[in-house]
C-alpha positions as CSV (number, residue, x, y, z in Angstrom):
1,M,-11.2,-24.8,58.3
2,E,-10.5,-28.6,59.0
3,L,-12.9,-31.5,58.5
4,R,-12.1,-34.3,61.0
5,L,-12.9,-37.8,60.2
6,S,-12.7,-41.1,62.0
7,L,-13.2,-44.3,60.2
8,F,-12.4,-47.8,61.8
9,G,-10.5,-46.0,64.6
10,I,-8.2,-44.0,62.3
11,K,-8.4,-40.4,62.6
12,R,-7.9,-37.8,59.6
13,S,-8.3,-34.3,59.2
14,I,-8.9,-32.6,55.7
15,D,-8.1,-28.9,55.1
16,L,-11.0,-27.5,53.4
17,S,-9.8,-24.2,52.6
18,R,-6.8,-26.0,50.5
19,L,-9.5,-28.0,48.8
20,A,-11.3,-24.8,47.8
21,R,-8.0,-23.3,46.5
22,Y,-7.6,-26.3,44.3
23,R,-11.3,-26.3,43.2
24,N,-11.0,-22.5,42.4
25,A,-7.9,-23.1,40.4
26,A,-9.4,-26.1,38.5
27,V,-12.4,-23.8,37.5
28,V,-10.0,-21.1,36.4
29,L,-8.2,-23.8,34.3
30,A,-11.2,-25.1,32.7
31,S,-12.5,-21.6,31.9
32,A,-9.2,-21.0,30.0
33,L,-9.4,-23.9,28.2
34,L,-12.9,-23.0,27.0
35,V,-12.1,-19.3,26.6
36,I,-8.9,-19.5,24.5
37,P,-10.2,-21.6,21.6
38,L,-13.5,-19.3,21.6
39,T,-11.1,-16.3,21.3
40,V,-9.0,-17.7,18.7
41,W,-12.1,-18.7,16.7
42,L,-13.7,-15.3,17.1
43,L,-10.6,-13.4,16.1
44,R,-9.8,-15.5,13.0
45,P,-9.7,-13.8,9.7
46,A,-12.9,-13.9,7.8
47,A,-13.2,-16.3,4.9
48,V,-13.4,-14.6,1.4
49,P,-17.0,-14.2,0.5
50,D,-18.8,-16.1,-2.3
51,L,-20.4,-13.5,-4.6
52,A,-22.5,-16.2,-6.3
53,H,-25.4,-18.6,-5.2
54,G,-27.8,-15.7,-4.3
55,N,-25.4,-13.5,-2.4
56,V,-27.4,-10.4,-3.4
57,A,-25.7,-7.9,-1.2
58,G,-22.3,-9.0,-2.5
59,A,-23.2,-8.9,-6.3
60,R,-24.7,-5.5,-5.7
61,A,-21.6,-4.1,-4.3
62,L,-19.8,-5.7,-7.2
63,A,-22.1,-4.0,-9.6
64,T,-21.8,-0.9,-7.9
65,G,-18.0,-0.8,-7.7
66,W,-17.6,-2.0,-11.4
67,A,-19.8,0.9,-12.4
68,K,-17.6,3.5,-10.7
69,G,-14.2,1.8,-11.9
70,D,-13.2,0.9,-8.3
71,M,-12.4,-2.8,-8.8
72,I,-9.4,-5.0,-9.2
73,V,-10.0,-8.5,-10.4
74,L,-7.6,-11.4,-10.5
75,V,-8.7,-14.1,-12.8
76,R,-7.0,-17.6,-12.6
77,H,-6.2,-18.9,-16.0
78,V,-8.3,-22.0,-17.3
79,E,-7.3,-25.7,-17.3
80,R,-3.8,-26.0,-17.6
81,C,-2.7,-28.8,-20.3
82,D,0.3,-30.3,-18.3
83,H,-1.9,-31.1,-15.1
84,S,-4.8,-32.7,-17.4
85,T,-5.1,-35.7,-19.5
86,A,-7.3,-33.8,-21.8
87,A,-6.1,-32.6,-25.4
88,C,-3.9,-29.7,-25.2
89,L,-4.7,-26.8,-27.4
90,S,-1.3,-26.3,-28.6
91,G,1.9,-27.5,-26.5
92,N,1.9,-28.7,-23.1
93,D,2.6,-25.4,-21.6
94,G,-0.9,-23.7,-22.6
95,I,-4.4,-24.8,-21.7
96,T,-6.7,-27.7,-22.7
97,D,-8.6,-27.4,-25.7
98,R,-11.9,-28.0,-23.8
99,S,-11.3,-25.0,-21.5
100,R,-11.5,-22.6,-24.4
101,S,-15.1,-22.5,-23.9
102,V,-14.8,-21.8,-20.3
103,A,-12.6,-18.8,-21.1
104,V,-15.1,-17.6,-23.6
105,S,-18.1,-17.9,-21.1
106,V,-16.2,-16.1,-18.3
107,G,-15.3,-13.4,-20.7
108,A,-18.9,-12.9,-21.9
109,Q,-19.7,-12.2,-18.1
110,F,-17.2,-9.5,-17.9
111,E,-18.7,-8.1,-21.3
112,R,-21.9,-8.0,-19.4
113,L,-20.3,-5.9,-16.7
114,G,-18.7,-3.7,-19.1
115,L,-15.2,-3.4,-20.4
116,D,-15.1,0.1,-21.7
117,R,-13.3,1.2,-18.7
118,A,-11.3,-1.7,-18.1
119,D,-7.4,-2.2,-18.4
120,I,-6.5,-5.8,-18.9
121,Y,-3.0,-7.6,-18.2
122,N,-1.8,-11.1,-18.2
123,S,1.2,-12.9,-17.0
124,P,3.7,-13.7,-20.1
125,V,2.9,-17.7,-19.2
126,M,1.4,-19.5,-22.4
127,R,-1.5,-20.5,-20.3
128,T,-2.5,-17.1,-19.1
129,A,-1.8,-15.7,-22.3
130,Q,-4.2,-18.2,-24.2
131,T,-6.8,-17.6,-21.3
132,A,-6.7,-13.7,-22.0
133,G,-6.9,-14.3,-25.7
134,Y,-10.1,-16.2,-25.6
135,M,-11.6,-14.3,-22.5
136,F,-10.8,-10.8,-23.5
137,N,-9.6,-10.9,-27.2
138,K,-6.5,-9.3,-25.7
139,V,-2.9,-10.6,-25.2
140,G,-0.3,-8.6,-23.3
141,V,3.4,-9.3,-22.9
142,D,6.1,-8.8,-20.4
143,E,3.8,-8.5,-17.4
144,D,6.4,-10.7,-15.3
145,W,4.9,-9.2,-11.8
146,L,1.8,-11.3,-12.7
147,V,3.8,-14.5,-12.1
148,H,6.7,-13.4,-10.0
149,C,4.4,-12.0,-7.4
150,R,5.7,-13.4,-4.0
151,G,5.3,-10.6,-1.4
152,S,4.4,-7.9,-4.0
153,M,1.0,-8.7,-5.5
154,L,-1.1,-6.1,-3.8
155,R,1.6,-3.6,-4.2
156,D,2.1,-4.1,-7.9
157,A,-1.7,-4.4,-8.5
158,L,-2.4,-0.9,-6.9
159,A,0.4,0.7,-8.8
160,H,-1.1,-0.5,-12.1
161,K,-4.7,0.6,-10.9
162,K,-5.8,3.9,-12.6
163,A,-8.7,6.1,-10.9
164,G,-12.2,5.4,-12.5
165,R,-10.9,2.3,-14.3
166,N,-11.3,-1.3,-13.5
167,L,-8.2,-3.5,-13.5
168,I,-8.3,-7.1,-14.9
169,L,-5.3,-9.2,-14.1
170,V,-5.0,-13.0,-15.8
171,T,-2.8,-14.4,-13.4
172,H,-2.0,-17.7,-11.2
173,S,-3.6,-19.4,-8.3
174,E,-0.2,-18.4,-6.4
175,C,-0.6,-14.8,-7.3
176,M,-4.2,-15.1,-5.9
177,A,-3.1,-16.7,-2.7
178,Q,-0.3,-14.0,-2.3
179,L,-2.9,-11.1,-2.5
180,E,-5.1,-12.8,0.1
181,K,-2.1,-12.9,2.2
182,D,-1.3,-9.3,1.6
183,L,-5.0,-8.4,3.0
184,K,-4.5,-10.8,5.7
185,L,-7.1,-13.2,4.8
186,P,-7.0,-17.0,4.7
187,T,-6.0,-18.4,1.5
188,A,-7.7,-20.8,-0.5
189,T,-7.2,-22.4,-4.0
190,L,-9.8,-21.1,-6.4
191,G,-10.8,-23.2,-9.3
192,Y,-9.6,-22.7,-12.9
193,G,-11.2,-19.6,-14.4
194,A,-12.3,-18.1,-11.0
195,S,-12.2,-14.3,-10.3
196,L,-11.4,-12.6,-7.3
197,F,-12.6,-9.1,-6.6
198,I,-11.1,-6.4,-4.7
199,S,-12.5,-3.2,-4.2
200,A,-9.8,-0.3,-4.4
201,K,-11.6,3.0,-4.2
202,K,-9.4,6.1,-4.2
203,S,-8.4,7.3,-0.8
204,Q,-9.6,4.1,1.0
205,P,-7.6,1.0,1.7
206,P,-8.1,-2.0,-0.5
207,H,-10.5,-4.6,0.9
208,M,-11.7,-8.1,-0.5
209,L,-15.2,-8.0,-1.9
210,G,-15.3,-11.8,-2.8
211,F,-14.8,-14.3,-5.6
212,I,-17.0,-16.1,-8.3
213,E,-16.0,-19.6,-9.7
214,A,-16.0,-19.9,-13.4
215,S,-19.0,-22.1,-13.3
216,D,-21.0,-20.0,-10.8
217,W,-21.6,-16.7,-12.6
218,R,-25.2,-17.8,-13.5
219,S,-26.1,-17.8,-9.9
220,V,-24.7,-14.3,-9.5
221,T,-27.9,-11.9,-8.9
222,T,-28.5,-8.3,-7.9
223,E,-32.2,-9.2,-7.0
């Protein structure tokens, strides 16, 4: 179909079918530009849930899983001395003196959850050993897999998990990020003393339950 125009004695014809094709192509392109980002957004990995601040469902899942001995938790060491201007506890490769109270406080929260059916390990680095000492009154040695964890964090954690017993691992932010990668989740650097909980029920694939920052335990509620 053509549209014939005459302007100032000059005749022109416009192929309307070609314009229609261009228009349709433009509509398809515009739709693709909208659909592709939306698809990417919808298919992106879900962020790790925060189990504090009134997340009742998450807190209940944690309490239930912990009571059954189904949990693996990675706990980041408290404030490291060589990254702070605060006074050191002892030596610059350990934790700060002021962070002892943070470790004790987090340990008290785990005591409330129950430690009678829990196996506790820490990396051999001074800051994690000191954290474990103040947090759980227990310090392990020779657990190099809790510091050299690239590509193997989830595998090694599952290898140390015993049926019906919770597994507590005092480790580093890099190892926590590695576990998130192993579970195909977006990584985020959690604060000093933060806890990352993974449900590891027998005969079921492990899945991320969520995290609790050291300062947020008081806002964790099951009611």
